[in-house]
ZAMARGU-4260 file (C-alpha; in steps of 0.2 Angstrom, whole numbers, plus 5000, padded with zeros to 4 digits):
<rodrens>
0) 5755/5263/5431 | 5762/5264/5449 | 5778/5274/5442 | 5767/5286/5432 | 5755/5289/5447
5) 5771/5292/5458 | 5777/5305/5445 | 5760/5313/5444 | 5760/5315/5463 | 5778/5321/5463
10) 5774/5334/5450 | 5759/5341/5459 | 5769/5343/5475 | 5783/5351/5465 | 5771/5363/5457
15) 5765/5370/5474 | 5783/5374/5478 | 5787/5381/5461 | 5777/5397/5459 | 5783/5401/5441
20) 5775/5385/5435 | 5760/5387/5446 | 5757/5404/5439 | 5757/5397/5421 | 5742/5387/5425
25) 5733/5400/5434 | 5737/5417/5425 | 5726/5416/5410 | 5710/5407/5418 | 5710/5421/5431
30) 5712/5435/5419 | 5698/5428/5408 | 5686/5427/5423 | 5690/5445/5427 | 5689/5452/5409
35) 5673/5442/5405 | 5664/5448/5420 | 5670/5466/5420 | 5671/5472/5402 | 5657/5473/5389
40) 5660/5482/5373 | 5646/5484/5360 | 5649/5475/5344 | 5663/5464/5352 | 5662/5446/5346
45) 5655/5433/5357 | 5667/5424/5369 | 5680/5436/5363 | 5691/5436/5379 | 5689/5418/5382
50) 5696/5414/5365 | 5709/5427/5365 | 5716/5422/5382 | 5713/5403/5379 | 5724/5403/5363
55) 5737/5413/5373 | 5736/5400/5387 | 5738/5386/5374 | 5754/5394/5367 | 5762/5398/5383
60) 5757/5386/5398 | 5760/5369/5392 | 5775/5374/5382 | 5784/5383/5395 | 5779/5371/5409
65) 5785/5355/5400 | 5801/5363/5395 | 5805/5370/5412 | 5800/5353/5421 | 5811/5342/5410
70) 5826/5355/5410 | 5825/5357/5429 | 5825/5338/5432 | 5840/5336/5421 | 5850/5350/5429
75) 5847/5343/5447 | 5850/5325/5442 | 5833/5320/5448 | 5831/5309/5433 | 5846/5298/5438
80) 5838/5295/5455 | 5822/5290/5446 | 5831/5278/5434 | 5839/5270/5450 | 5821/5267/5456
85) 5817/5258/5440 | 5807/5272/5432 | 5809/5271/5413 | 5812/5287/5403 | 5796/5284/5394
90) 5786/5282/5410 | 5793/5299/5416 | 5789/5308/5400 | 5772/5301/5400 | 5769/5305/5418
95) 5775/5323/5416 | 5765/5325/5400 | 5749/5318/5408 | 5751/5330/5423 | 5754/5346/5412
100) 5740/5341/5400 | 5728/5338/5414 | 5732/5355/5423 | 5730/5364/5406 | 5714/5356/5403
105) 5707/5361/5420 | 5713/5379/5415 | 5705/5378/5398 | 5688/5372/5406 | 5688/5386/5418
110) 5691/5398/5403 | 5677/5390/5393 | 5664/5390/5408 | 5669/5409/5412 | 5663/5413/5395
115) 5647/5403/5397 | 5651/5390/5384 | 5638/5376/5384 | 5633/5360/5375 | 5641/5357/5359
120) 5650/5374/5360 | 5659/5368/5376 | 5663/5351/5369 | 5671/5358/5353 | 5680/5372/5363
125) 5688/5358/5374 | 5691/5347/5359 | 5700/5360/5349 | 5710/5366/5364 | 5716/5348/5367
130) 5724/5348/5350 | 5733/5364/5353 | 5739/5359/5371 | 5746/5342/5364 | 5756/5351/5351
135) 5762/5364/5364 | 5767/5349/5375 | 5777/5341/5361 | 5786/5358/5358 | 5790/5360/5376
140) 5796/5342/5378 | 5808/5345/5363 | 5815/5360/5370 | 5817/5352/5387 | 5826/5337/5380
145) 5839/5348/5370 | 5842/5360/5384 | 5856/5356/5396 | 5850/5368/5410 | 5835/5378/5415
150) 5843/5394/5409 | 5846/5387/5392 | 5828/5380/5392 | 5821/5398/5396 | 5832/5406/5383
155) 5824/5395/5370 | 5807/5394/5377 | 5804/5413/5379 | 5805/5418/5360 | 5796/5402/5354
160) 5782/5405/5367 | 5780/5424/5362 | 5778/5419/5344 | 5765/5406/5347 | 5756/5415/5361
165) 5755/5433/5354 | 5754/5431/5335 | 5735/5426/5336 | 5731/5442/5346 | 5742/5453/5336
170) 5734/5446/5319 | 5718/5454/5325 | 5725/5471/5322 | 5738/5469/5308 | 5735/5461/5291
175) 5753/5457/5288 | 5755/5448/5304 | 5739/5439/5300 | 5745/5432/5284 | 5762/5427/5292
180) 5752/5419/5307 | 5742/5407/5295 | 5757/5395/5296 | 5757/5394/5315 | 5746/5381/5324
185) 5740/5394/5337 | 5733/5405/5324 | 5724/5391/5316 | 5717/5386/5334 | 5712/5404/5336
190) 5702/5403/5319 | 5694/5387/5324 | 5688/5393/5341 | 5681/5409/5334 | 5670/5398/5322
195) 5666/5385/5335 | 5648/5389/5337 | 5645/5387/5318 | 5656/5371/5318 | 5666/5378/5303
200) 5682/5367/5301 | 5694/5371/5287 | 5705/5358/5279 | 5720/5371/5280 | 5718/5373/5298
205) 5718/5354/5301 | 5733/5352/5290 | 5744/5366/5298 | 5740/5359/5316 | 5743/5341/5310
210) 5760/5345/5301 | 5766/5355/5316 | 5762/5341/5328 | 5770/5328/5316 | 5786/5339/5313
215) 5788/5342/5332 | 5786/5324/5336 | 5799/5319/5323 | 5811/5332/5330 | 5808/5326/5348
220) 5811/5308/5344 | 5827/5313/5335 | 5833/5323/5350 | 5828/5310/5362 | 5838/5296/5353
225) 5853/5308/5352 | 5854/5313/5370 | 5840/5305/5380 | 5836/5313/5396 | 5854/5314/5402
</rodrens>
């Protein structure tokens, strides 16, 4: 626990210095607050902006942050210093994962409260959001492990992030994209959040999210066994 706590504190200080990661945590919560309080359109679904930007936040912030942090530590050989301090790779990954997850959950809570989610609606919003964030964390960790540098991580992360972050929004305006997007976990998260007040949970959505999480976990374990964090 001492090692994990030290990594959490280290990542917090690093985030204050690394503006690109800090922006990932702040961008969509701030945009949601602005949009929810400045734009009202007749006939617009309830919590429209919170859900749309919340899903984009899920598909972007944890994924890019996790990949960037791991790739940066590998490139700068910080991990070797941690290993010399008896910090195990599992402790490091757990510490970084908990930190990114915590920061993203704070952002998700701000998004939910800005749209005045309350009671069971707030609980289920955060529960569904948690599932999406965890899947994105796994994808980001996988990209970070297979990347040899920050540049390589960025080149992989950007197209992956754009697919998962923007398909749910684009599917609102295009039926073809909507059909294709049904196989993505963020599209399923989007569907669950729009039905959160009615507590409608489809088996298909749970299967897509679960299969994506399991597949990504397997890929991460295989990549980690092959190259570790070196």
